[in-house]
N, C-alpha and C positions, 0 to 999 in steps of 0.2 A: 456483510453490515449483521444483519441480524442472525442470530441462533436458532438454533433445535437441539431438543434434550426429550430422549421420551426413556420408557424401559416396560418392558409385559414379567411379569413374571420373579421381580428382584424384590425381594423383602428390605423395605423399607426405599419402596420407592421414589416420595415425593425429595428424601434426601438425595439419590441418587443425580434426579434429575438437578436439582440447586446447586450442586458439585457438578456435576456438567455444563449449566449456563455459567458456574462460576469460572472453567478455565475456557470459555468460549467470548467471557470479556470483552475479550482483544479485539472483537470484531465491532464495537462499538455502539449504543443502544441507548434507548432514553426510556424505555419502560423494560418491565419486564412480569411476565404471569407463568401460573401450572394451577393446569387440572390435573383430578383423580374422583376415581367411580366414589360416591356416596348413594349407596342402598341404589334405586332407579333414576337415577339422575346425575350430574353428574357434577362435582364441585367448583369452581373457578373462583380464584386469588389473584387481582395485579393489581401491580403497584408502578407509580411515574418515579422516574430516577435509578438509583442503584440498584441492585442484589442485592443490599442491604433493608430497605425498604419492602421490599415481597416478604422476608424473611420476617420483618415487622408484623406483617400486615397477617402471616399466616398465625402468631401468636407465638405463647411458649413453646408448644406440640404440635411437632409438626405432623400431619396428619397419617396413619398406619395404613398404609395401602401397598399392594404390589404390581399397582402398577399408577404411570402417572407420565402428563406431558407438560413440556414446560415451554419457555418461549422469550428472547432478549426482540427488542423490537426495535430497530431504527424509522421513526418516523416517513412512512411518503404517504398514503392515502391518510388525511385524517391528521387532528394536534396531539401534542401530546399528553392526552389526559387521559384519566385509567378506564372508562369506556372503551377507547382502543387498542387499546396493551392487547395482548395477545394472552390465554386463549379466547376464539370467539363460539360462540356455542349461537345452538334454537333456541327460541321459545321457549322452549318449557326445560333445557337444557340437559336435553339425551344424548345430544352431536355436541363432540366440544372438537374444533381444530387449530394448527397453529400452522404458519406457511410463511415461509422468506419470498421474497417475489411482486409480481404485478400481476396481474390480472387486467387484459386489456380490453377486455368486451364487459366491464360488471356492472358500467352501467344499463346500458338494456338487460342484460339479466336481471338484475334490481330491482329495473320496472317489473315486470313482469311476475317478479317472484312477491310484490307489493299487492300486486291488481291480482294476482294471487292469494290475498290473506296472510302474507306472513309480515312480524314485525319485526324490523331492525333499531337495532338500538345504539350502532358506534356509525364513525364517519369510514370509515373500510372496506375500503373493496373484499379484502380476507370474509368478511362475514355472509355471503355472497354462498361460503359453502358449507356451510353445518344444516343453510336453507333447502339448498339444489340438493340435498343427500335425503333430508327429509324429505323433502317432495319424491324423492324416486320409493322412499319407505312408503309413503304412503298411497300409489300408484302399488304396490304390492313386489318390488322386488327388494332380493335378499341383502342384509351391507354390504357382501361383498360387489353383488352386481351396483348397489347401488352407490357404492365409493365412485367403481369405475365408469359408471354413468354419467358421473357429475364429471369426472375427469375431461371428459370426452366433449363438456360446453365450453372448457375454459381455454381462454388463448393469453399464451402468456410463459417466459420464461421463470419457472414456481416450484420451487418442493415443499409437500404439503403430508402434513403426520396427523389422525383423526381416533379420535375416539370416541366408543357409541356405548348407552347402556344395552343396547338391544342384542348388544355382543361382549359381555364380560368378558377379559382375561386377552383381548383382541386388540392389538392396533394394526392399522391402515394408514401405507405409506406410498408415497409418489415423488419420482425425480423426472420431472419436464422443466429441463435446463438448469436444475438446481441441485449442489449435492447432496445428497444426504448416504449414509453410511449406517449395516448393521453392524453391532457386535455380538460376539456367540461368546456362549459359558459355558460348558456340562450341566451342570444342574443350577445355577444361581437365574434362571433366565436369557431375558434379551435385550438388547439397548438399540438404543435409534438416534443418531445424532448427524447434525449438517456437519463437522467434524471429528474424523476418528479420535482426538487425543479428548474429546470430551470422557469417554469410557476408557484411553491407557492405561488407566489403573486397576481394572476394572479386566479387566480381556486383552490380550493379544493377536485374538483371533477377530478380521472385520471379514463380512462384504460391503464392495461398494457396490451401489443403484446405479444405471446405468442409465441416460436419456432415455426415458418415456417407459421405466420400467416399474409399475406396481410391486408393492411388497402386503405381503398379510402373515404379520409376526403373531405369535403366539409364546406362552410360558417354553413350550420342548421343540418348537418345528418352526419353517419358516420359509415360505416358498413367494419366490422371484422371479419375475416376465413379463416381456414386451405387451403393454396394456392392448397399445394398434396393431399386433400384429397375431394375439389373442394366442402369443407362446410362455408358458409356464415350466418352468427351471428348479429344481434348487442347490444353484451353486456353492459351489468346496468355499467354507471359510478362507482368504490368504491369512500369514501370517502379518500386523504391521510392521515388521523389519521388510520383509519382502514389497509391501507396497509401496513402503518409500522410494526403495529400489528401486519402481517402476518408474514413480513420479520423480527420482532425481534422472532418469532415461530419458526424459522431456527437455533436457538437459544434454543433451550428446552430441556430441559435435556438427551431427547432422552433414556433412560433405564439406564442414572450413577444418583446417590443420587447425587452428589452435580455439581453445577456449576466448578465449582474449576477443581473438578478431570474428571469434559467433556471439558474444554478446556487447561486440562493438553493434553488428548487425541488429540486433535483439530491440534495439533502443527505439524503434517509432511502437514498436507494441507495447516498449516499456512505459512512453509517455502516456502512450490510448491508456494503456491500464491504471497507470498516476490519476488519471483526471477523469475515469470515466466515471459518472454519478455523483460527480465531487463537484464540477467545472460547469455550469447549467448557464455558458454565456448569450441564449438570447434574451432571456430572465434574467440577468445582472448577477447570479448567485452563485456564492461558494457554497457547498454543505460540506464541511466533516464532523461527521460523525463523530472522531474519535476526542474531538474539545467540548464535545455540549455538556457534557460533567460539571465541566470546569465554566462554565462561560457568563456564571455571576463573577465570579475572581479574575478573570481576566477584562473583562471590561475595567476593573480600575487597577488594571498593572501599567506603571507608567516607566517601567525600564526592564527590556531583558539582559540575561546572560546569556549565550550560548555557547557551549561546552565542548570540544569535539575533539578528533585528531585528524593525523594525517588527511588522504585527499575529505574525508568529512566536513574538515578544520576549513579548505578550500571552498565547498559549498556554504559553510553556512560564510564565510566572507561577506560571497552571492546574498544568501539571504536576511545577512547586515544590510546592504544596499534597497535591497527588496523592500522589509518590511521600515525599517525609516523613512524609502520616500512612499512607499503608499501608502502604509498603517499609519505614520507619523509617529511610530514610537520610536524612542530613541536603544538603541542595538549594541553590546560591545558582545566582539566575540576573544572566548580566551581558549587557549591552550589547556584542553582537560588537567594533563597533568601539572599545569604550572598554578592554574585554580584553585587546585586542592590545598597548596602550598602558599596561596599569597593570601595577607593578611588586608581586607577593604574594608570598608566601610559598605555595606549592603541592606537596603530598608525593604518593612514587610511588602512593598509592592513589586518585589523584583521578582518574576522570572525566571527559571531557570531551564533554559531550551539544550536539551541533549539529543547530538547527531548521532550516528553508530550503525553501520554499515550489516555486524553482526548482531550487533544490540546486546554484546557479550563485552565489551572493548574495557579493560582493566581502569586505566587511567579514567576513562569516563562514567564508568562504575561508583569509579572512587568521586569524584568531582558530584556526580548525583548525591550519594551519601552525605557527602559534607553540607547538599542546599538539603536536603529532607532535616538533615540536626539542627539546621537554620531554621524549619518551618518556612520556607520556600515553595511557593506553585512551582511544581516541575514537569517538565514536557518532554516526550521523547519524539525521534522522526528517525525509525530503525525497519528493516527490512525483513525481522526473523522475529514473526511473532512466537509468547512466549520466552521471550529474550529475559534476561534476568534486566535488562532495560526498558522491559515491557510492562514489566511486576514493580518494577523500582517507583514510573512516574507516574503522576495524579492522573496523569489524559495523555493520550499520544495519536500521528496518526502516521501509518504505516505507509513504505516507501510503495508494493505491490514490484519490485524488481522483477519478483523471482530471482530463482538458485542462481548465484553466480557465483562460478568453480575459477576466473582465472583467479589468481592472487593481486594481482591488476585491477582496483575498481576503475568498471567505463560504467555500466548503464546504471548502475545503481547509483556514482556520483552522481547522471543526469534523474534520476530520479526523485535524486534529496533534492536538487535545483527547485525540481517541479513542485515538488510538497510546500519547500518554503514560497515560493510562489504563491503556493493555495492558503499558508497560513497565514502571509501579507496581507490578500485580499479577505480574508474573511475577519482580521481582526483591524481592519479597516472601517471606523466608526462613522464614515459615511461617505460614500462614491464620489472618488475624486474623477479628474483627466484621464487619470488612467489605467484604471479600473476596468470597465469596459475592453479598450483595444488591447489590456495582458488579456484578459479571460478570453478573447480573441484569437491571439498569436498562438495562447497555448494550446489552445483546438486544432488550428492548424496546423499546429509544430508538426504530426508525423510525420503529414505528406512530406513536406520537406524534405526531413529525415531519410526520407526514404528516397524522394531527390535524388540529391545529396551521395546515397551512397551506392545508387545508379552502378557508378562508374570511378574509382576510385585510383584507377591508375595513374595519374595525374600525380596525387599524396602522394603514392609509393616511387615512383619515379625520383622524385623530389629525394626523399627521405633518404634511399640509393645512395646519391649522391653524394650525403655529408657522412652517411656511415663510419664513416674513418675519422671522424671526429673526435677529440678530447675533450671539449668542453663546450660547452651552449652557454646562449645567454636568450633570456626569455622576458622581455616587454608587453606590458600594457598599462591603458591606467583604469580610472574608475571602476563599471561591469569586466574588465577585460583585466582588470590586472593579478585576478583571483585563477582566474584563465592562464595566464602566464606561469603564476606558482603551482595549479597543477597540471600544468602540460612541460615543467619542468622536473617536476615528481615522479609524471609517468615513463620522460627517457629514462631516468636517471634508473630507477628501479628496476624495469625489464630491456634496459640496453646497457647499463654498468657507466651511462654518458655520463660526465661530472658536469649538472646542468643546476640554472638559479636564477631563478626567474625574483625580479622585483618592479616597480614602479618605474615606469620609461621615467618620469622625472627626478627620481634620483638616481638615476645613469653616470650622473656628470659629478654625484659628490664621493666619485669613488674607484665605483665599476668601470668606467670607460678609460680606466690603466689599463683590464685587462685585454680589451680590442686588437687583433692583429689581423692579419689574413687567415691564422688559421684557426680565429675564435669568431665563428657563427653566431648570428642573432634568430631569433624568430620572438618576431615584432605581431603582436596578436591588434591588428590595426583595422578593424571594423568599422563601419560607419557609426558618429558617434556626436556629441558634441566637443570632445575631444580629442575628434580626428585629424584635425589642422596640429595640437602640439607632437601628435605620434608621430605624423610622417614627419617631426622637425628633428625629432627623436631620431629619426630613422636617416636623417641625414648626419648628423652631428655622428652615426658610428661608419656612416659609409666615406666621412670625409680624413677615416681613421683608419682606414684598410681593410673592416670588417664586413664580410661576406651577411647580406640580410634574406630571409628568408620573411614575407606577410601575411600571414591570415587576413584576405579581404574581403568585398562583403563584393557579392556581384554585382558587375557593374562600374568600378572602382579602374577604371584605365588609366588611371594619370599616375598609381601607386607605380605600377608597371615601369616606370621611368624612371623611380630612386633604387630596386634592392633589387638583389637576383633571379629570386622565385617568386613566383606569388602561390596560394592557396586558396582555389574561389570558394566563399560559402556562400548558399541563400541568405540574403536578406529578409530581417524581420529587424523588431523596434528593438531597443536595445539594452531592455531589460530582458529579455525573450536569449539577445543575439548568445551569451556563455553559454548555453546546451549545444546551440550547435557548433561553437568554434571549439568549447569543448570534445566531440569526435574526432573534428578533424587533426586537432593537435591526438589524443589517443590513437587517433589510426597513423597519425607520424611517429608517436613512438613504438608502436605495431613493427611500420614496415623497416624503420632500423635495427633493430631488435631481430627481425627474419633476416635481414641483410646480415649481419653477425652471428648469425646458426645458433644462438644464445637458448637456454629455457626460457619459453615465455612465458608459459602457464602457470611456470614455481621457479621463480629467480628466488636467487641462492640468498640466505638470512633471511626471506622474509614467511610470514606464514598469512593464512590467511583474517584473519582474527586472532588479534592483540591481544589476551588473556592475563598475560603478570602485566607488571606494573615497572 
């Protein structure tokens, strides 16, 4: 969420900080600020809202300084007001601090500092840090020792960057469970940021601070060490390209035969990551920092058009049902390629929501450009910070699925549906009977996924039984209809078996003519108000000699009597069930393809990101 950028010994320090914060805007924020030396004190300029507001607050001329720190804040402790924006200072503004994270013991620390005469001017937990440093300086500590002693007083996970008028030309940084990186140049100073992207245009040399690392940084030197273990080193910088290779290594197979299977097994962690800090089920709150900048415009939206392709399109169909049912806003899902060419009346109160795993899908980018031309509010759901779609849209929400190497999208689909659920909850103008149960079920979902994935032999055995099939039909109703289409897509893209996904209610309007003993059907038949109708459709298929596999909720014994095989999935509420069903269908496709011995991770004719129209 929050972003940190700083530099020392770089000509035009405030300019770099503004540039770095701009690069980090993808994290979402509601205020921004900058601090730089001004004689014997530190000047701080802050503003609520976008960086443009901070630039305006700075005035026509950005201050000339070779040292500066800056921050984009997403409100946690304290309201979205200037007084709560970072940097925070002590009373005489000789110490300035920016922080990502929270301090769990700030209340008692603040009470102690107030008793000792410290004056606080904000509602934040961060403001205790400059006062702590000041208290140690008053006790005779040197600046470095005062910074280190202050860290020892703080409980929580955080990153902190500080500057002190007492020691000009020096910055103090620490990673206590939140990322920070140093950018190293030959003769153009040092940079510090919460993401190396902030200084990637200035240098390719980076030092990543590990947990509990403290760094003292000057124009031409830096020292890094674990402050708890009292060990100091000067680690050699890495090349950014090598760094990203290390990040990619986190996505290595780890004992799985294929990336697709590994990424399916990542699903529980993906869900956890996607809801972390966003869904506060006990409080009945959903916080999406990426949408806060357009909150006022969203209040006036009376229609949403979702544009997407492939798997993202099917996620969008689930999102359509969620947003209409939970937020009561009409939604239309269009294939991005069709939206680009379509001529239709669209009023100014329509928002266009683009969904793309890569953020670079060509047709979806083109659809967004059309929406921008029409002056519509544009929103994005992507998995790639810094991607074209993330830059084009007015606001959006990141999927947090992590790297996905297999061409067939699995955990990214799961995260897209989660994000669309969060958007539905966030857009609801009032709480309804679905809101709290949906939040609760989403928070319980990782446990259900882990339980389901403990033993997938049932799915493997069924998949191998049908691996020689030439054709497949997938059917479902309601929330499970998009599951049917996505399940068919997964099967055909990695196993090369022709598959078709339809609404089970449409089956008798033509498709049933295909059914015979060699044409199996996958019926997505988990518990819902439509279950009896789906079971009736299954009976119609069986009456014509077609074999049927059902994806059913645990505990549904009756369905075993009318189908050939059953894949049981954990039972949850209807609005959440497509995620578990989707994982089951992904596994089915995977095991069919594995039985056939085809290239699962890189199917023929396909690419991970479709960047041509």
